N, C-alpha and C positions, 0 to 999 in steps of 0.2 A: 504494500499499499504505500502511496506516495506521500510526503510530508504535507503537501498542500491540501490533500483530502483530509488528513488528520486534523490539520489546523482549521479547515473548513467546519468539520463536525464540532470541535471544541468551541468554535465561535457561536454556532447555532445552539449548542447545548447551554453555554453560558448566557446567551442572551434570553433564553426561555422561549424562543419561538421554534417552531418546526418549519422543516423544509417542506416543499410542496409534495415530494414523494412520500415523506413521513405522514402528512396530512392524508394522503390518498390510501396509505396501508391502514392507518388508523380508521378511517371511514369505512374501509372494506371489513375489518375485523369486527368493528361495531354492527355493521349492517348483517354479517354472516353469524354473529353471536359467539361461535367458536370456529376456527379455521386452522388448517395446516399451512405450514410454509410452503409447501409444494402448491397448494391451491391459490396462495396469494401470488406466487411466482407466475402462474398460468394467467392470472388476471392483470397483474402488474409485473411486467419483465423486471426481474431483480428485486422485487419487493420484499422478499424474505430476508434480504441483507438489513433492511430497516428495523426488524423485530428486535434486535439485540439493543439498537439504539433507544427504540420505544419502551423496551423494558428497563433500561437504565434511568429513564426518565419517569417510569412508574406508569405509563399510559396503557401497557398491555402486560399480560402475564401467562406463563405457562400454566395450563389447567389440567394437565395429566397426559398419560401416553394414550395413544389411539394406534390401532392397527390400520395402516393405509391399505385400502382394497385394491389399489393398483400395484404398489411396490411390495405388499405383502410384509411390510416392515413396521416396528414400532415406531411412531413419530410423535411429536409434540403437538397438541392442540393450544392455540392461542385465543385468548378472549381479552377483551377490553376491561379495564379496571373501573372506568368511569369515575375516576379521582382526578383531582387537579394535578398537574404535572410537577414532579418533584424537581425543579430545576435547581442546579446549583448557584449559590450567590456568585456574582461577579467575581473573578480572580483579581487580586491586587495587581497592579503595574509591576512588572518584573524590574528588579533594579538594572540600572545601565552599569556599563563598565566603570564609568566615573564614580557612580555611588559605591561600587564595590572597592574600587581603590581607597576611597575615602574611610571606609570601614576598616580595611586593612591596615591603612596608616594609623587611624586612631588606636587599634589594637596593638600595634607595633610599639607605639609610644607608652602604652601602660604596661607592656612587657618590659620595655626598655627601662623603665623608671623602677623596677623591682628585681632586677638581676641577683641581687645578693641574697633574697629570700629564696628564691628558686635554687641557687647554687647551695645554700646552707642546707636545705631540705634534701637535696640530691646527695650531699655530703654525708649527712646523717644517715640517709638510707643506705648508702654504700657501706657505712660502718656496721649497720645493723644486719647487713646480709641483703642479698639480691631480693629474696622473697619479700622483705619488708619494705622496700624502697617506696612504694605507694602509700603504705601507712605511715612512713615518716613525713611524706610530703603532706597528707592529711593532717597529721598531728602539728606540722608547723603552721598550717593555716588556721589552727584553732586560737 
């Protein structure tokens, strides 16, 4: 799957809107009551691919196994939940490179301000033995 398709799906999911194809599939599931993915694909080419997306949004759910009369295999029946969509809240804006560099610089200043404490804790841990280094660092921070 291409990155553009994934980004497009995440944009639709985060916005709380459905794509045209998702609306078509959801309307078909509501009209049928319960329907298989194969039956959806016969009516809407590639429509079965939207079931996972609609399930993630809470619009449809699998309602149990069913023996398909054509393929003679157990398949899932899908039904509409008739519930409001469970859209995720909009994601926060990702930090830019400049933001991340500023965070790293600030953390570096904090670390540089306390080299003695870290060094002392490490030395004490070394004296106590390799297994107790972590405990020595915790003991120094108390």
